[in-house]
C-alpha positions as CSV (number, residue, x, y, z in Angstrom):
1,M,171.4,1.4,77.4
2,A,168.1,-0.8,78.5
3,A,170.4,-3.7,79.7
4,R,171.9,-3.5,83.3
5,A,175.7,-3.1,83.7
6,Y,177.4,-6.4,85.0
7,W,179.8,-4.5,86.6
8,Q,181.0,-0.6,86.9
9,G,184.4,0.8,87.4
10,Q,187.7,1.7,85.6
11,I,190.4,0.2,83.6
12,R,193.9,1.5,84.8
13,L,196.8,1.5,82.6
14,A,200.2,3.2,84.2
15,L,198.6,6.6,85.9
16,V,195.3,6.4,83.0
17,S,192.1,5.6,84.6
18,I,189.4,4.7,81.9
19,P,185.9,4.5,83.8
20,V,184.0,1.8,82.3
21,E,180.8,-0.7,82.2
22,I,180.8,-4.5,81.3
23,Y,178.1,-5.9,80.1
24,S,177.6,-9.6,79.6
25,A,177.9,-10.9,76.1
26,T,175.8,-14.2,76.3
27,K,172.8,-15.2,77.0
28,S,171.0,-19.0,77.8
29,G,169.5,-20.6,74.8
30,A,166.0,-21.4,74.3
31,Q,166.3,-24.8,76.6
32,I,163.8,-27.3,77.3
33,S,163.6,-28.3,80.8
34,F,161.4,-31.2,82.3
35,H,159.8,-31.6,85.8
36,Q,159.2,-35.1,87.5
37,I,155.5,-35.7,87.7
38,H,153.8,-38.5,89.7
39,E,152.3,-40.1,86.9
40,P,148.7,-41.4,88.8
41,S,147.9,-38.4,90.2
42,G,149.5,-35.6,87.7
43,K,151.5,-33.9,90.5
44,R,154.8,-32.4,90.5
45,I,156.9,-34.2,92.7
46,K,158.8,-32.4,95.8
47,Y,162.2,-32.7,97.3
48,E,162.4,-32.7,101.0
49,K,165.7,-32.2,102.9
50,V,166.4,-34.8,104.9
51,A,169.1,-36.3,107.3
52,P,169.9,-39.8,107.7
53,G,168.4,-41.2,111.1
54,V,166.8,-37.9,111.7
55,G,164.2,-37.2,108.6
56,P,162.9,-33.6,107.6
57,V,165.0,-31.1,108.8
58,D,164.4,-27.3,108.9
59,V,166.4,-25.4,106.3
60,D,167.5,-22.9,109.5
61,E,169.3,-25.8,110.7
62,I,171.4,-26.1,108.1
63,V,174.7,-25.0,107.4
64,K,177.6,-25.6,104.9
65,G,180.4,-28.3,105.9
66,F,183.6,-29.0,104.3
67,E,184.4,-32.6,104.2
68,Y,188.3,-33.0,105.0
69,E,188.1,-36.8,105.5
70,K,185.4,-39.5,105.2
71,G,182.5,-38.3,107.0
72,Q,184.3,-35.3,109.0
73,Y,183.2,-31.9,108.2
74,V,184.4,-28.2,109.1
75,L,181.4,-26.4,109.8
76,L,181.0,-23.1,108.3
77,E,178.5,-20.5,109.0
78,Q,177.4,-17.9,106.4
79,D,178.8,-15.0,107.5
80,E,182.1,-16.7,108.1
81,I,182.0,-17.5,104.3
82,D,181.0,-13.6,103.5
83,A,184.1,-12.5,105.4
84,V,186.7,-14.3,103.4
85,K,184.7,-12.6,99.9
86,L,187.0,-10.3,98.0
87,E,186.0,-6.8,97.8
88,S,185.9,-5.6,94.4
89,K,188.1,-3.0,93.9
90,K,186.1,-1.5,91.0
91,T,189.6,-1.2,89.3
92,L,191.3,-3.5,86.6
93,E,194.5,-3.0,86.5
94,L,196.1,-3.8,83.2
95,T,199.7,-5.6,84.1
96,Q,200.9,-7.3,81.2
97,F,200.1,-7.6,77.5
98,V,200.5,-10.9,75.1
99,D,199.9,-12.1,71.6
100,A,196.4,-12.9,71.3
101,D,197.5,-16.4,70.0
102,E,199.9,-17.3,73.3
103,I,196.3,-17.7,75.3
104,D,195.3,-21.5,74.5
105,V,191.8,-21.4,73.9
106,L,191.3,-23.9,76.5
107,Y,191.4,-20.8,78.9
108,Y,188.9,-18.4,77.8
109,E,185.7,-18.9,80.0
110,K,183.0,-16.1,79.6
111,P,183.0,-13.0,77.7
112,Y,181.6,-9.3,78.5
113,F,181.3,-6.4,76.3
114,V,182.6,-3.2,77.6
115,V,182.0,0.3,77.0
116,P,182.9,3.7,78.2
117,A,181.0,4.7,81.2
118,D,180.3,8.8,80.3
119,D,181.4,11.1,77.4
120,L,184.3,12.3,79.0
121,A,185.9,8.6,79.1
122,E,185.2,8.2,75.6
123,E,188.9,9.7,74.3
124,A,191.0,7.5,76.5
125,F,188.8,4.4,75.7
126,I,189.2,4.7,71.8
127,V,193.1,5.3,72.3
128,L,193.3,2.2,74.5
129,R,191.2,0.3,72.5
130,E,193.3,1.6,69.0
131,A,196.5,0.7,70.7
132,L,195.6,-2.9,71.3
133,R,194.4,-3.4,67.9
134,R,197.6,-1.3,66.2
135,S,200.0,-3.7,68.3
136,R,198.1,-7.2,68.3
137,K,198.2,-7.6,71.7
138,V,195.8,-8.6,74.3
139,G,195.6,-7.0,78.0
140,L,196.0,-9.1,81.2
141,G,195.0,-8.3,85.0
142,Q,192.8,-9.5,87.5
143,L,189.3,-8.4,88.6
144,A,187.3,-9.4,91.7
145,L,183.6,-10.1,90.6
146,R,181.0,-11.0,93.2
147,G,183.5,-12.3,95.8
148,R,186.0,-14.4,93.8
149,E,188.6,-13.0,91.6
150,Y,189.4,-14.0,88.1
151,V,192.4,-13.7,85.6
152,V,190.9,-11.3,82.4
153,S,192.0,-10.4,78.9
154,L,190.8,-7.2,77.3
155,K,191.2,-7.0,73.6
156,P,189.3,-4.6,71.0
157,C,186.1,-5.8,69.1
158,G,184.6,-3.5,66.7
159,R,184.0,0.3,68.6
160,G,184.3,-1.4,71.6
161,M,186.6,-3.7,73.8
162,V,185.8,-7.6,75.1
163,L,187.0,-8.7,78.6
164,E,187.1,-12.3,78.8
165,T,187.5,-14.3,81.9
166,L,190.3,-16.9,82.1
167,R,190.6,-19.8,83.8
168,Y,193.4,-20.6,86.4
169,A,196.0,-23.2,85.3
170,D,194.6,-26.0,87.6
171,E,191.5,-25.7,86.2
172,V,192.7,-26.9,82.6
173,N,193.5,-30.7,81.8
174,K,196.6,-31.0,80.2
175,A,196.2,-32.2,76.7
176,Q,199.3,-34.3,76.4
177,G,197.7,-36.9,78.4
178,Y,194.9,-37.4,75.9
179,F,196.7,-37.0,72.9
180,R,200.2,-39.2,73.5
181,D,198.8,-42.4,71.8
182,I,198.0,-40.4,68.6
183,P,201.2,-41.4,66.8
184,D,203.3,-38.6,65.4
185,T,203.5,-39.5,61.3
186,A,203.4,-37.6,58.1
187,P,199.8,-38.1,56.4
188,D,199.6,-39.7,52.5
189,P,200.5,-36.7,50.3
190,E,197.7,-37.7,47.8
191,L,194.9,-38.2,50.9
192,L,196.3,-34.9,52.4
193,G,195.5,-33.3,48.9
194,L,191.8,-34.8,48.5
195,A,191.3,-33.7,52.3
196,E,192.4,-30.1,51.4
197,T,190.4,-30.0,48.1
198,L,187.0,-31.5,50.5
199,I,187.8,-28.7,52.7
200,D,187.9,-26.0,50.2
201,K,184.8,-27.0,48.9
202,K,182.8,-26.6,52.2
203,V,184.6,-22.8,52.7
204,A,182.4,-20.1,53.7
205,K,181.7,-17.0,55.9
206,F,181.0,-18.0,59.5
207,D,177.1,-17.1,60.3
208,P,175.8,-18.3,63.6
209,K,172.5,-18.0,62.7
210,E,173.0,-20.9,59.9
211,F,173.2,-23.0,63.1
212,H,170.1,-24.3,65.3
213,D,170.1,-26.4,68.3
214,R,168.2,-29.3,66.3
215,Y,167.4,-31.4,69.4
216,V,165.6,-28.9,71.3
217,D,163.7,-28.0,68.2
218,A,162.7,-31.3,67.7
219,L,161.7,-31.7,71.7
220,K,159.5,-28.4,71.0
221,D,157.9,-29.9,67.8
222,L,157.4,-33.5,70.2
223,I,156.0,-31.5,72.6
224,E,153.4,-29.5,70.5
225,R,152.4,-32.9,68.4
226,K,152.0,-34.9,72.1
227,K,149.7,-32.0,73.3
228,K,147.4,-32.6,70.1
229,A,147.8,-36.1,70.6
230,K,146.1,-35.9,73.9
231,G,148.5,-37.9,75.7
232,R,148.8,-40.4,73.2
233,K,152.5,-42.1,73.2
234,I,154.4,-40.6,70.0
235,I,157.7,-43.1,69.0
236,E,158.9,-42.5,65.5
237,D,161.1,-45.4,63.6
238,K,164.8,-44.1,63.2
239,S,166.4,-43.7,60.4
240,D,169.0,-46.5,59.0
241,D,171.0,-43.4,57.6
242,A,173.0,-43.6,60.7
243,P,176.5,-44.3,60.4
244,S,177.5,-47.9,61.1
245,R,180.7,-48.3,64.0
246,G,180.8,-51.8,63.4
247,S,184.2,-51.7,61.6
248,N,187.1,-49.2,62.0
249,V,189.1,-50.4,59.1
250,V,188.2,-47.6,56.6
251,D,189.3,-47.2,52.9
252,L,190.5,-43.3,53.5
253,M,191.3,-42.7,49.9
254,A,187.9,-44.0,48.4
255,A,185.9,-42.5,51.0
256,L,187.2,-38.8,50.2
257,K,187.1,-39.1,46.5
258,K,183.3,-40.2,47.1
259,S,183.1,-36.9,49.3
260,L,184.2,-34.6,46.7
261,E,181.9,-36.4,44.1
262,K,178.8,-35.9,46.3
263,P,176.8,-33.1,45.2
264,E,176.6,-30.1,47.6
265,A,173.5,-28.1,48.7
266,K,173.6,-24.6,47.1
267,S,173.5,-21.9,49.9
268,S,172.2,-18.5,49.2
269,A,175.7,-16.9,50.0
270,A,178.5,-17.4,47.3
271,V,181.2,-19.7,48.3
272,K,184.7,-18.9,47.3
273,T,187.2,-21.6,47.1
274,R,190.9,-21.2,46.4
275,P,192.7,-24.0,44.1
276,V,194.3,-26.6,45.7
277,K,197.3,-27.8,43.9
278,A,196.9,-32.0,43.4
279,P,199.9,-33.8,44.5
280,A,202.6,-35.0,41.9
281,K,202.2,-38.9,40.9
282,K,205.1,-40.9,40.2
283,A,204.5,-42.5,36.6
284,A,205.9,-45.4,37.5
285,A,204.6,-46.3,40.8
286,P,200.8,-47.4,41.5
287,A,198.6,-45.3,43.4
288,K,199.2,-45.5,47.2
289,K,196.4,-47.0,49.4
290,A,196.2,-45.9,52.7
291,P,196.8,-48.3,55.1
292,A,194.3,-49.8,57.5
293,R,194.4,-48.5,61.0
294,K,192.9,-50.5,63.8
295,R,192.1,-48.6,67.1
296,A,191.4,-50.6,70.0
């Protein structure tokens, strides 16, 4: 394998040890980065490390400090910090197994591919992978990576497995504080039926290649046009298609019906939809109109 392993060690389940290697499952996208330039000279701006009242300082005179009170610091040398870093034990011990849906999506942080380290490890690796798949469980443990200890999960992925680092409880905000003011009311049945029909119209298999970073693409295009324009300013008129946010009072029924009438662009892949039962209407009662909902 051409890529360099991020970590090498073993997965331990009771008395069974499986030599494995893990590789980063993600990579940085094609981001556009800018530098600050002194326009009259065209030179790039540089930054100096300075101390108030002292001026520029030598890099060798800089240490790390933790501010425990305003303006008061505990100074730490790099070797003192290095001394408390956790040594990688090169072992991931699976200490617990849970249902996959028990772990809130907010806790997942970064994925890694897990593969057997050699031919001798393949049999035990496949047994663990299939046991996790058949039991529909996720293995949990703790692993030291580059001086920090992580909670990690392990689950099957095709012929291999995926290890994901998880956030600790104190790193995740509680959702209740943000969702508290949303009313706990049942939606109008007719509106709900229309929304489900609209969702079904757009059902398709997930293909990440269908999505692009349009902002990065637009920046690349702007940079190319700017190069050809030899410095001339390029500003395009904004489209009037942007939705207005002047009023938050919306006729939801009319908006949903209009969305269903809108012709959809045909994609190369066939899109399957499931029929949605139209909600039963009462003969005597007039059609309900969604109550206007105002938000502060």
